[in-house]
VODOKOL-542627 format. One record per residue (C-alpha): residue in three letters; x, y, z. Coordinates in steps of 0.001 Angstrom, whole numbers, padded with zeros to 6 digits, always signed. Layout:
BEGIN
ALAXYZ
...
END
This chain:
BEGIN
UNK+113356+108321+019297
UNK+115625+111349+019639
UNK+114777+114488+021584
UNK+116241+117936+021026
UNK+116132+121223+022854
UNK+116919+124564+021228
UNK+117099+127389+023732
UNK+117952+131061+023244
UNK+116491+132493+026420
UNK+118717+133426+029330
UNK+118039+132632+032995
UNK+120070+135008+035164
UNK+121809+133129+037987
UNK+124645+134512+040083
UNK+127844+132730+039073
UNK+129634+133580+042317
UNK+127310+131408+044407
UNK+129242+128359+045638
UNK+127610+124991+044922
UNK+125693+123259+047658
UNK+128115+120426+048108
UNK+129809+117942+050397
UNK+133524+117587+049724
UNK+135238+114592+051324
UNK+139009+114201+051586
UNK+139328+110433+051871
UNK+141808+109178+054438
UNK+142304+112642+055952
UNK+141937+113237+059679
UNK+141381+117019+059595
UNK+139375+119511+057546
UNK+141177+121395+054777
UNK+140254+124689+053101
UNK+140965+124761+049343
UNK+139810+127712+047213
UNK+137618+128917+050081
UNK+135763+125587+050241
UNK+135963+123118+053094
UNK+137046+119535+052498
UNK+135938+117251+055314
UNK+137718+114202+056728
UNK+135906+111019+055764
UNK+135486+109444+059203
UNK+131869+110654+059516
UNK+130865+108890+056296
UNK+132504+105458+056500
UNK+133430+103027+059274
UNK+135761+100620+057488
UNK+139020+100713+055530
UNK+142419+102160+056423
UNK+143785+105662+056020
UNK+147093+105797+054143
UNK+149470+108626+053289
UNK+151019+109100+049849
UNK+154750+109671+050299
UNK+155102+111704+047110
UNK+155688+115405+047805
UNK+154052+118487+046248
UNK+150652+116838+045953
UNK+147338+118568+046401
UNK+145953+117916+049915
UNK+143123+115831+048465
UNK+145631+113532+046737
UNK+148067+113145+049625
UNK+145878+110678+051549
UNK+143677+107758+050491
UNK+141372+105288+052144
UNK+142247+101720+051225
UNK+140035+098650+051560
UNK+141000+094993+052047
UNK+140822+092664+049074
UNK+138187+090115+050138
UNK+136508+087342+048181
UNK+133572+085378+049593
UNK+132806+082677+047018
UNK+131105+084581+044180
UNK+130263+087576+046389
UNK+132458+090659+046485
UNK+131908+092719+049661
UNK+131469+096424+049038
UNK+132815+099317+051072
UNK+130429+102245+051176
UNK+130493+105926+051967
UNK+127037+107000+053165
UNK+126425+110724+052641
UNK+123381+112763+053760
UNK+121597+114371+050815
UNK+118438+116288+049983
UNK+115660+113806+049281
UNK+114964+113656+045489
UNK+117900+116036+044860
UNK+119887+115645+041658
UNK+123589+115300+042386
UNK+126763+115439+040400
UNK+128917+112829+042114
UNK+132676+112842+041483
UNK+135283+110369+042673
UNK+139010+111084+042425
UNK+141810+108517+042520
UNK+145564+108935+042774
UNK+147326+105644+043422
UNK+150742+106836+044605
UNK+151906+103239+045018
UNK+149860+102761+048214
UNK+149719+098980+047759
UNK+153275+098612+046445
UNK+155336+100754+044105
UNK+155966+097619+042053
UNK+152259+096824+041778
UNK+150022+098499+039195
UNK+146948+100362+040438
UNK+144016+098045+041158
UNK+140993+097818+038878
UNK+137643+097700+040692
UNK+133977+098714+040559
UNK+132283+101813+041888
UNK+128603+101690+042778
UNK+125987+104317+043665
UNK+123234+102862+045844
UNK+122268+099739+043854
UNK+123576+100922+040474
UNK+126927+099872+039044
UNK+128412+103209+038020
UNK+131633+102193+036264
UNK+134879+100273+036431
UNK+137738+102275+037942
UNK+141001+101854+036053
UNK+143590+104526+036808
UNK+146616+102745+035306
UNK+147116+104927+032208
UNK+146730+108196+034126
UNK+149055+107062+036894
UNK+151822+106152+034441
UNK+151942+109784+033278
UNK+151569+111184+036794
UNK+147907+112201+036591
UNK+145013+111666+038972
UNK+141845+110077+037573
UNK+138325+111298+038171
UNK+134847+109986+037382
UNK+131623+111977+037241
UNK+128003+110921+037187
UNK+124589+112466+037733
UNK+122259+110596+040095
UNK+118919+111252+041760
UNK+118686+110772+045525
UNK+115834+108509+046630
UNK+116122+109043+050369
UNK+117941+111060+052990
UNK+121294+109498+052119
UNK+123187+108273+049087
UNK+125918+105653+049100
UNK+129049+105458+046959
UNK+130685+102055+047246
UNK+133869+100389+046010
UNK+134021+096653+045355
UNK+136542+094257+043908
UNK+135800+092515+040620
UNK+137491+089723+038680
UNK+140238+092139+037564
UNK+141151+093334+041065
UNK+144634+092245+042140
UNK+145307+094567+045084
UNK+143394+096717+047545
UNK+140838+099227+046149
UNK+141348+102819+047279
UNK+139897+106318+046891
UNK+141357+109834+047228
UNK+138315+112129+047220
UNK+134533+112082+046948
UNK+132280+115015+046036
UNK+128530+115574+046017
UNK+127347+118725+044226
UNK+123622+119499+044199
UNK+122500+120479+040700
UNK+119801+122889+039631
UNK+116553+121272+038445
UNK+117100+122654+034947
UNK+120337+120734+034399
UNK+119968+117552+032347
UNK+116237+117778+033000
UNK+115256+115667+029986
UNK+116613+112532+031666
UNK+114216+110278+033571
UNK+116291+109926+036707
UNK+113747+107540+038186
UNK+114968+104924+035714
UNK+118306+106246+034447
UNK+121502+107916+035595
UNK+124274+109600+033607
UNK+127917+108536+033492
UNK+130217+111223+032122
UNK+132245+110179+029082
UNK+133624+113580+028040
UNK+133100+117279+028735
UNK+135301+119687+026780
UNK+135799+123347+026064
UNK+136777+123383+022388
UNK+139653+125552+021252
UNK+140809+125981+024856
UNK+144341+125067+025988
UNK+144375+126081+029655
UNK+143807+124166+032868
UNK+140528+122425+033649
UNK+137634+124874+034010
UNK+135761+124259+037274
UNK+134443+126260+040234
UNK+134140+129248+040512
UNK+133804+129520+036714
UNK+131316+126642+036752
UNK+128931+127217+039630
UNK+128248+123470+039902
UNK+131962+122615+039843
UNK+131755+120480+036743
UNK+135090+119834+035043
UNK+135474+121191+031507
UNK+138685+119817+030038
UNK+140715+121655+027375
UNK+140378+120481+023789
UNK+142578+122551+021536
UNK+146098+121210+021427
UNK+147210+119091+018475
UNK+143983+119735+016622
UNK+144081+120703+012932
UNK+141387+123319+013343
UNK+141988+126774+014774
UNK+140970+128231+018077
UNK+140408+131892+018845
UNK+139364+133936+021814
UNK+136255+136074+021666
UNK+134372+138486+023883
UNK+131100+136706+024530
UNK+128616+138214+026969
UNK+126467+135376+028300
UNK+125391+135764+031905
UNK+123751+132371+032129
UNK+122515+129663+029827
UNK+120543+126457+029637
UNK+122625+123798+031441
UNK+124663+126810+032611
UNK+128088+126232+030993
UNK+130690+128666+032318
UNK+131430+131824+030368
UNK+134965+130594+029635
UNK+133558+127816+027461
UNK+132152+130438+025086
UNK+135328+132516+024962
UNK+137153+130005+022769
UNK+136003+127822+019926
UNK+137103+125527+017171
UNK+136494+126802+013653
UNK+137848+126854+010111
UNK+138785+129989+008174
UNK+136911+129092+005025
UNK+133243+128146+004627
UNK+134038+124443+004599
UNK+133328+121416+006721
UNK+134660+121215+010255
UNK+135353+117608+011248
UNK+135869+116686+014856
UNK+136732+113272+016247
UNK+135201+113521+019684
UNK+135195+111991+022243
UNK+138739+110739+021781
UNK+138022+107248+023122
UNK+135663+104717+021479
UNK+132228+104632+023067
UNK+130251+101739+024476
UNK+127515+100562+022126
UNK+124578+102018+024025
UNK+122427+105133+024432
UNK+124124+108445+025106
UNK+123175+111951+026150
UNK+124891+114561+023956
UNK+124893+118334+024458
UNK+126705+120754+022099
UNK+127159+124488+022779
UNK+127582+127351+020306
UNK+127841+131149+020493
UNK+128555+133594+017643
UNK+131526+135951+018063
UNK+130882+138127+015009
UNK+128033+140267+013767
UNK+127182+137739+011102
UNK+125064+134754+012104
UNK+126581+131495+010945
UNK+124388+128728+009583
UNK+125407+125091+009362
UNK+124179+121541+009872
UNK+125533+118976+012311
UNK+125890+115237+011773
UNK+127233+112560+014105
UNK+128630+109454+012427
UNK+126829+110417+009202
UNK+123459+110764+010928
UNK+121900+114239+010938
UNK+121913+115694+014428
UNK+120512+119109+013487
UNK+119907+120892+010168
UNK+120470+124556+009344
UNK+121454+125797+012779
UNK+121680+129592+013024
UNK+124046+130586+015809
UNK+123176+133863+017605
UNK+125502+135902+019787
UNK+123323+135047+022773
UNK+124293+131396+022379
UNK+122468+128188+021649
UNK+122538+124613+022940
UNK+121500+121403+021212
UNK+121031+118095+022939
UNK+119791+114575+022386
UNK+118984+112516+025460
UNK+118754+109115+023739
UNK+121299+108880+020914
UNK+122755+105452+020025
UNK+126537+105468+019677
UNK+129290+102883+019676
UNK+132967+102901+018748
UNK+134734+105990+017309
UNK+132620+109132+016948
UNK+132954+111858+014315
UNK+131066+115146+014416
UNK+130852+117043+011129
UNK+129676+120660+010863
UNK+128713+121559+007289
UNK+128147+125234+006323
UNK+124916+126148+004573
UNK+125137+127022+000844
UNK+126265+130619+000358
UNK+127923+130866+003778
UNK+130859+133250+004063
UNK+132053+131905+007431
UNK+133047+128451+008526
UNK+131153+126692+011317
UNK+132264+126842+014948
UNK+131705+124924+018156
UNK+132447+126010+021740
UNK+131809+123052+023972
UNK+130256+119649+024379
UNK+129237+116974+026844
UNK+128666+113262+026331
UNK+127183+110986+028971
UNK+126432+107304+028817
UNK+122840+106677+029895
UNK+122971+103887+032485
UNK+119864+102148+033840
UNK+119176+102427+037540
UNK+120068+099032+038984
UNK+116969+098705+041128
UNK+116552+099007+044863
UNK+115831+096708+047738
UNK+112259+097080+049032
UNK+112189+100009+051449
UNK+110430+097946+054117
UNK+113396+095574+054164
UNK+115920+098419+054169
UNK+114235+099875+057268
UNK+114224+096465+058919
UNK+117883+095746+058214
UNK+119004+099193+059301
UNK+117113+098660+062558
UNK+119012+095409+063062
UNK+122290+097106+062170
UNK+121710+099823+064760
UNK+120807+097275+067449
UNK+123987+095257+066903
UNK+127075+096606+068646
UNK+129323+095220+065911
UNK+127339+094746+062699
UNK+129080+093283+059628
UNK+131512+095798+058123
UNK+129768+095851+054740
UNK+126259+096636+055970
UNK+126077+099942+054096
UNK+124622+100880+050735
UNK+121845+098841+049153
UNK+121442+095468+050940
UNK+120711+093349+047850
UNK+122179+095207+044877
UNK+124272+094712+042938
UNK+123656+091003+043515
UNK+127348+090097+043674
UNK+127879+092853+046264
UNK+124982+092085+048611
UNK+125437+092438+052355
UNK+127061+089687+054386
UNK+124497+087042+055339
UNK+121763+088380+053063
UNK+119837+086307+050506
UNK+117539+088256+048198
UNK+114793+087447+045738
UNK+115004+088245+042038
UNK+112551+090130+039882
UNK+111489+093771+039988
UNK+110294+093663+043613
UNK+113514+092774+045430
UNK+112965+091365+048907
UNK+115208+089915+051599
UNK+114297+086228+051921
UNK+117170+084936+054044
UNK+119411+086243+056834
UNK+122235+084034+058131
UNK+124632+085639+060601
UNK+125574+082459+062437
UNK+128847+082648+064405
UNK+129519+086297+063535
UNK+130397+087273+067145
UNK+127474+089692+067215
UNK+126668+091652+070384
UNK+123612+093725+071244
UNK+119904+092968+070935
UNK+117484+091792+068256
UNK+115667+094928+067105
UNK+111853+094964+066806
UNK+112515+096226+063269
UNK+113068+092592+062300
UNK+109282+092516+061925
UNK+109676+094594+058751
UNK+111354+091676+056945
UNK+108006+090192+055922
UNK+109419+088143+053016
UNK+111940+086375+055238
UNK+111868+082573+055118
UNK+115053+081825+057088
UNK+116510+083759+060040
UNK+119688+082292+061528
UNK+121467+084188+064304
UNK+122863+081257+066286
UNK+126165+081124+068181
UNK+126534+084845+068869
UNK+126384+087032+071974
UNK+122936+088577+071473
UNK+120837+089316+074532
UNK+117486+090771+075534
UNK+114047+089431+074668
UNK+112674+088091+071395
UNK+110601+090830+069724
UNK+107224+090203+068142
UNK+107780+088358+064834
UNK+104172+087507+064044
UNK+104350+089576+060847
UNK+106935+087161+059379
UNK+104313+084936+057766
UNK+106808+083395+055324
UNK+109263+082306+058041
UNK+110201+078601+057940
UNK+113318+078429+060116
UNK+114323+080507+063139
UNK+117672+079751+064775
UNK+118521+081747+067912
UNK+120430+079030+069766
UNK+123677+079617+071669
UNK+123083+083270+072578
UNK+122130+085173+075751
UNK+118452+085848+075036
UNK+116271+086031+078142
UNK+112698+086490+079269
UNK+109744+084400+078136
UNK+109438+082712+074747
UNK+106747+084679+072863
UNK+103627+082636+072184
UNK+103171+084708+069000
UNK+105816+082508+067338
UNK+103163+079792+067268
UNK+101051+081934+064947
UNK+103627+081700+062144
UNK+101947+078951+060142
UNK+104961+078015+058014
UNK+107444+077732+060866
UNK+109197+074349+060697
UNK+112339+074844+062820
UNK+112651+076812+066054
UNK+116024+076406+067777
UNK+116266+078235+071129
UNK+118596+076048+073207
UNK+121480+077423+075274
UNK+119979+080816+076116
UNK+118509+082265+079323
UNK+114774+081941+078622
UNK+112511+081617+081645
UNK+108896+080773+082241
UNK+106986+078144+080336
UNK+107261+076965+076766
UNK+104011+078202+075187
UNK+101586+075374+074585
UNK+100919+076613+071075
UNK+104549+075774+070279
UNK+104567+072428+072087
UNK+101655+071146+070094
UNK+102400+072774+066747
UNK+102310+070060+064028
UNK+105498+069634+061997
UNK+107563+071990+064175
UNK+111077+070906+065129
UNK+111323+072702+068487
UNK+114547+072696+070490
UNK+114624+074539+073811
UNK+117068+072511+075907
UNK+119671+072356+077236
UNK+120577+075690+078706
UNK+117310+077471+079560
UNK+116131+077791+083209
UNK+112489+076993+082507
UNK+110094+076783+085407
UNK+108140+074146+083561
UNK+110443+072541+080956
UNK+108914+070297+078314
UNK+109560+066592+078283
UNK+112693+065635+076318
END
């Protein structure tokens, strides 16, 4: 089913207000002011990767440094490298990543191809090769809903990746609730395919013309139709396109069809969000119908001087796309179009159960040197799950296994481990962990617990005997004192190992 919105009313909003945003200059060590907006160094948002300088001169400050990440393969798992950015809970964000290769891996090596991920959702494949050949930076935009106090943007190698992934800049711009409000962001996100100002030949329109710093690219050169400037007086508009978008348009002189092949690239065969923008620049109201790939998009549109927007939030498209504007019978003017946006509607990839996220983050904070990739969603995407994590399938994604054996971990075992109530196997052996064993009686599914060859101390909790499914409990070579609880000594079917290496007052018989 297709949904349309036809809006003539105006919502006054001050266009000089800067967007509420976080601008991150990846690889930079100092803040930079560009167009009166502060770009932050990325060290507060990520703890891994290497900062590299681009040797090319005359680059924008946000392109002159990158953060690069090692190319790692762990069987079928591809570790991800995540920026974690504080956001407004439930806020709707335009997220933009920018990439300029600059030969950071090797001037003789083509730019790498890799994945970018938001929380647990695969956003898109990053391929900057074509842009880099002609000296351009590449950018990607998407609209995502925050589900907590932070949002992660991650890079990960895929089967096409031949050298180290990298990133130049990362932006989070908080959007007004009215923007793209027909999308169910609980289940879907938007990946930008194209956003153009038709009939316009200048540089990209962005902030301060667009108060949310969206990029409106020019679309006027080498087009058979004509473009013309006009004095349009629109203070604000549904989806709030900048005024510049309405000051140029594509049209034809005669009352005949206007055909537009747009977007320029073939589209994925899936659902798309399409928004088209129109504003009359004469005293005569034009009337025309719009079709997309021979399917009627809207019939008998009358374009007022105050402007009008049409959108469909679930429109199936695939391959080349042609938009045709057909004037109504008796028209004396040809149709026109000012701007347009196309997004691919991408399903939200799911999320690890919040209870498990809290538990794992508690463990992460209690380790002095947690695994480098413990950021972003722990389980999703599946091929980019955290080191040592095994997750269940299905809609309710739980952590069922944690194996960090011989990872040279230091610190303590956080009481938050009790949140991992679906855990069946917990292996932390051969590390440098210390402190006492927290209460794990909530881990009713636990079958194996390996804490051997560490520096744990204090008594062995008798509550471990209340875990009915526990089959293996390895505690040897630690510093436990006191007595082995009788409930563990006599537990049927339990493989209990507590010696050598523990100074028990009353050790069990071998």
